N, C-alpha and C positions, 0 to 999 in steps of 0.2 A: 503495500501499500504506500502511496508517494503523498506526504503530506508535505504541504507548504507553509511556514509559520508568516509570510509575511502578506498573505490573503487575510487582512482583519476586514471588510468589510462585509456582512449581509446583503443577500437577495429578498426585492421587496416582492411577496408574493401575494400578501396574504389582502385580500377586502372586505368590507364594512362586514360584511355578511361573515365572514370566517372569524372578526374579531370579536364582534356579539356572543359567535356562538363559543372563541376562547373564555371570553367572559364567563358568559352560563358557565360551562363548565365548571368553573374554578368555586361560583361561588352557588348553585345547584348540586351540592354534593353530600358529603356523608353528614353534612353540619344541618340539613335540613329534615335526616333524619335521627338524630343524634342530640344536636343540640338548644334544643324546646324542654327536654329534661333539666337539667342542669339550671337552664335559665328559672323556670316553673320551681328550682327549687329555692331558690335565690327570691322572685318577685312574687310567687305563689297565683291570684288572681289578677294581678297586676303585669302578666308577664304582654300584654300589649303595647301596657305603657316603655317595656324595656325594648319592644320590638320599636317602637315609633320612637326612643331617641335614638337607638343602634340606626334606622334608617336614615334621623336627621344627620346626622355624623356623619353616614358614610355618603347623602348626597353631597354635603359640604365639601368632600375628602375626592368625589367624583370630578364636583366642576373645577375644583381647583388642580386636579391632575390634567383633567382634558384641556384650563388653559395652556399652562407650562408643557404639554404635548404639542400641541399646535405651535410652539412658539420653540420647542428642543425634541425634534422627532426623533430623537436616538436612541439605541437601545439604553435600558439602565433604570429606568421612571425616575425617582426623586433622587437617585443620588445622582444621576445627570442635573439633576433641578437647582437640588441643593448645590452641587459645586459654582452653577454660574450663577445665584442671585445671591446667594449667605456666604462661599466660601467653602474650599476644599473639604475643611473638615467636617464641616457638616451635613456635608454631600457625603464624605466617607462613612458618617453615622448613621445617615439614611441608607446606604447602602448595603452595613454590619446588620441593620436590625432586620432588613429585610432577606438578606440570605440566612442568619441564623434562622429568623424567626419561621420564616418559612421553609425552611430544611425541618425542622423541629412538626411543621405540617406536614410534610411528607409521611415521614417516618409515621406519623400517628394515622394518616389516611392509607397507608398501606397495609399499617395492621387491623385496619377497620376493614380492609376487604377480606384480609383471613380472617379474621373474626367472625363475618358470616357467612367464610365457603370450607374453612376446616375444621379440626377437631383442635383445642387447646393446644396438646404436643406440639404440635406442626405449626402453629401460627407463624409464629416468628421467621422458621424458613419459606414457608410459604408469602409472606410479605417480601424477605426479599428477591426470591425469585421473581414478583410482582414490580420491583423496582426496575431490577436488571432487564426485565423485559421489554417494561415501557423507556429505559433507557437505549434499549435496541433501536427501539421504534423513532424515536426524537432525534435520533443518531445519522435515520437513514432521511431526516429529511420536512422541516416543519410542516407543509401540505399534507402529508402521509397524517400529523400527528391532530390538525387541526380536520381532515375529512373522520379520524377514528372520534373525536370529541362532537361534532355531531351527529353521529349516530348515540352516542350514551347520553345525550344531552337529551336525545329526542324519547328513547325510550326511558329515562328518567320521568321527564313530564308526564307521559303516558300513566306510568306507577304511580304517580303522586295524584293527578287527576282518578282515575279509580280509586284510591284510599279516599281522598275526600269524600268523591260520591259516597260512598260506602259506609265513611264513618256519619255521614249525616243522616244517611237512611236507617240504621241502625237504631238509632236514639244513644238518649247521655246521659249520663253519667251523674257522679255527684258534683254539683256547681256548687259547692258551699265557699263563701269569703273569706279570705284571709286579711290580716292588717296590714294598712300601707305600710312599707318601710322606705324610704330615700334611699338607704343603703343600699336595700337589695334588690332596688328596681334597677339603680345604675349599677350591679355586678351581673342582674340577667344581661344589661346593653352590652358593656363590655366581652358578656360569652356569646352573645347573638352576633356582634360584631364579626366573631372571628368565623362567621358565615356568609358575612359581604364583602368578608376584604380581596377579592378574585379578580375586582375590576383593573387592580395593580398589575395583572398579567398581561392588558390591551397596553397600559406603557409601556410596558418594558419589552416589545415586540415594534417600537417604536422604527426601526431600521428594516424590517419584515413586512409594514404595511403599503401599499400603493396610494399615494397620495395623503400621508401623514397628519397634513395640517387639519385637512378637512374629515378623513378617516375617522381617526382619534377622537375626537370632540362628539361626535355623532354615537360612535359606539359604546361608550362609557354609561351614557345616562338612559342609553336604551336600554342593556344588558340591565344596569340595576332598576330600572321601573320594572322589568320582565320577572326580576328576582324578587323584590318586592312583593308583586302580585302574588306570586306562588307561597312565599312565605305567610304574607296574612290569611293565605285560603287555607294552608295545614293549620298553623296556630287556632284558628276559629274552631275548626272541626277539630283537633287533637282535645282543647276546651272545654268543647260541647260532649264527644263522647266519656271522653276518662276522667274530667275536671282538674283543677290544678293539683291534687294530691297525689293520685295513682297519677298522673300524666308525672312528676317529681318523682317516684318511686320506681319507674320504668329506664332499662338501658335501651330497650329500644321501642319507644311507645308507640310509634306507626305500624309498626308490626303487628302491639297489643292490641289495638286502637279498631284493626279490621277484621273482620269475619274471618274466623277459623281456617281457611278454606282458601283465603286471600295472602295470608302468612308468607307462605313459601316463593309467592312472587313478589310481595313486597320485599323479602331478606334479598333477595336476587338485585333488585332492586338497588335497595340499597349499598349491597355489593358495588353494583356497577356503579351507581352516583361518586360512592370515593374513588374509585379505576380513575373516574374519569378529574374530579378533582387532581388526583395523582401526577394525571398526564400532563394537564394544564401547569401545577406548580413546578414539578420538574423543568417544564419548559420555560419557565419567567427568571425560576433560581439561576439557571444556566446561565440566561444572559446578562444577569444583573450582577453575577460574577466575570462575564468575558468582560463587559464593561470596567469591572474595575482589575480584572489584570489588565487589560488595552492600557488603563491609565497609571500602574505601576503599584496599585493597592493592593492588588495581590500579587501573584504569581507571574511573572507573564507568559509564562510557553500555556497559560491556561487562555491565555489571547488569538489563539489558534482557530483557521478557519475553514473546514473541509474545501479542500480545492473542486470536491466532486457535489458532495451534495448540500453546499454551501451554508452548515449549522457550526455554531461553535464546540465541535465534537468533543475537545479537551475539555472544554468546562461541563460540559454534559455527562461525561465519563467520572470526571470527578463528581461533581454532587449524586450521582449515584449510584456510586462505590460508597459516598459515606453516610446516603440514609439506609444501603444496603447494610453496612457495619449497625447503625443504630438501632434498626430493627430485630437484629438479630442477639446485642448486648444491651439496651434500654428498656425500663419499665416507663414508659411514657404517657402514664396516665394523666401528669399534667401537661403535658405537651399544649394541649388550649390554651391555657391560661397562659405559661409563657414565650407562645405566638401571640398570645393576644396582645399582651405587651410590647412586645416586640416591634410587630404591626402597625401599633396606634404609634410608639417613637417616629418610626418611616411616616407616616400619613401626620404629624404635628410637624414636622419639617418641610413637609408637602403643604401644607398652609401656610406655616408662614413664608415661604418660596411664592405661592403665589403671591400670597401680600403682597409683594413688592412689586410686582407687575401692574394688582387693580387693588388699592385701599377701598376695600368695599366689606358689608359685613360678611359675606361668605366665608373666605380665610379667617377671619377672626371667630366666628363659630366653629367652625372646624379644628381647630386649636386647640380653643378651649373644650373642647369635646372633647380630643382624643385626649390630652390631661388626665380631665377627669377622670373616663372612663377607665386610661389605664391604671390609676392609682386606688381605683374603685373594685380593681379584681383582687381574688386572695390574696393574703398578704406572702405566700410563699412563692407568689408567680410576680409579682413588684421586687422580692429579694432577688429572686435569681435571674428576672430580664436583668435588673438594675447592676450588677456582676458581671453577664455578662456581654453587656454595653461597654462597661469598666475595663473587661480584658479588651474590647474592643479598638479600646481608646488606646493601651497600649500597644497591640497591633500596627495602629497608625503609625504611633511615635515611631518602632523600629525600622517600619521601612520609609518612615522621611527621613530619617537619621540616615539609613543606608543610601537613598535618592541624594541628598547631598554631600557625603564620601565619595559617590561614583562618580560627582558633575565637579 
């Protein structure tokens, strides 16, 4: 195989429809099948309030990301925007938060797939095999990934539509109310934000979409709006069928809420949805890794583009191998909280960057919302998130000193 490290630009192959589907594949994934349970545990009957807050913050983030992507249509998302608008360090911190947070998300999605299709003792190995298979798919070219994501999203939406209809038709459970807790509502919003965060993947594909100044600002809000409609429908159906107490007690609430004959289909749909999320996550993380390596913030060897397939193959292989190792040796039950903290940091920097473009209310609301939700997450997630971000700062200082020494 002939490799050409000098090739460092990606081919523009994706249209608006492809970008929307990649965003949907990132957002309508395992989160819609699992995130409502811990969110209901935090907010009770006020679950929809948490969903509304998460949606408002996500909208602000999406709007800020769209404005920035139109100005800077390059791979890397907020890693690029932060560098251009706030300075090199803030761009690096955003990129670091995205890479480590979404790497944890990749592992969580892979383990979710395995949880639905494999016996407990085999789940780590099945998860690792899934990660390596999807890495190979991405290695062959982004067009194949977009096509696979389109199929997965279509099947997932059909399963969810049938599940919602079945839940409303079956009858409702105990809908007793719970006391309003501001902290609980905010924590539920932070957990549900994890399920919304996939539109970042559209921005990280800035070098691979046609006419990015027009395509990205259109694709992000379309994908977010469609996702919100699906989430509201599922949340209402779950509250109607199970009530907040039962909803909070199940790991697999959608499968528990539908008639027993539908449960196997729902479980298969949940596994497929997690697969779709993982596909898009690996795609996005590898693009940000590629951009950071190209700028010397990660080893430059990761900045190569395959001369035949036109993808950042070394970055993709590195991400895939790291995630495969994580699923083999790490218990990632707290991965969602950690990932949420890191990704909210990423979007806080995005909103601060967007404010320098247009000093309007949207980036301010987004920035404040990200900070509040991040520190409303469980204490363990906040502590771990701060520690990992601090480690990222040390990495930045090391690479900065090396760059100065070499110059």
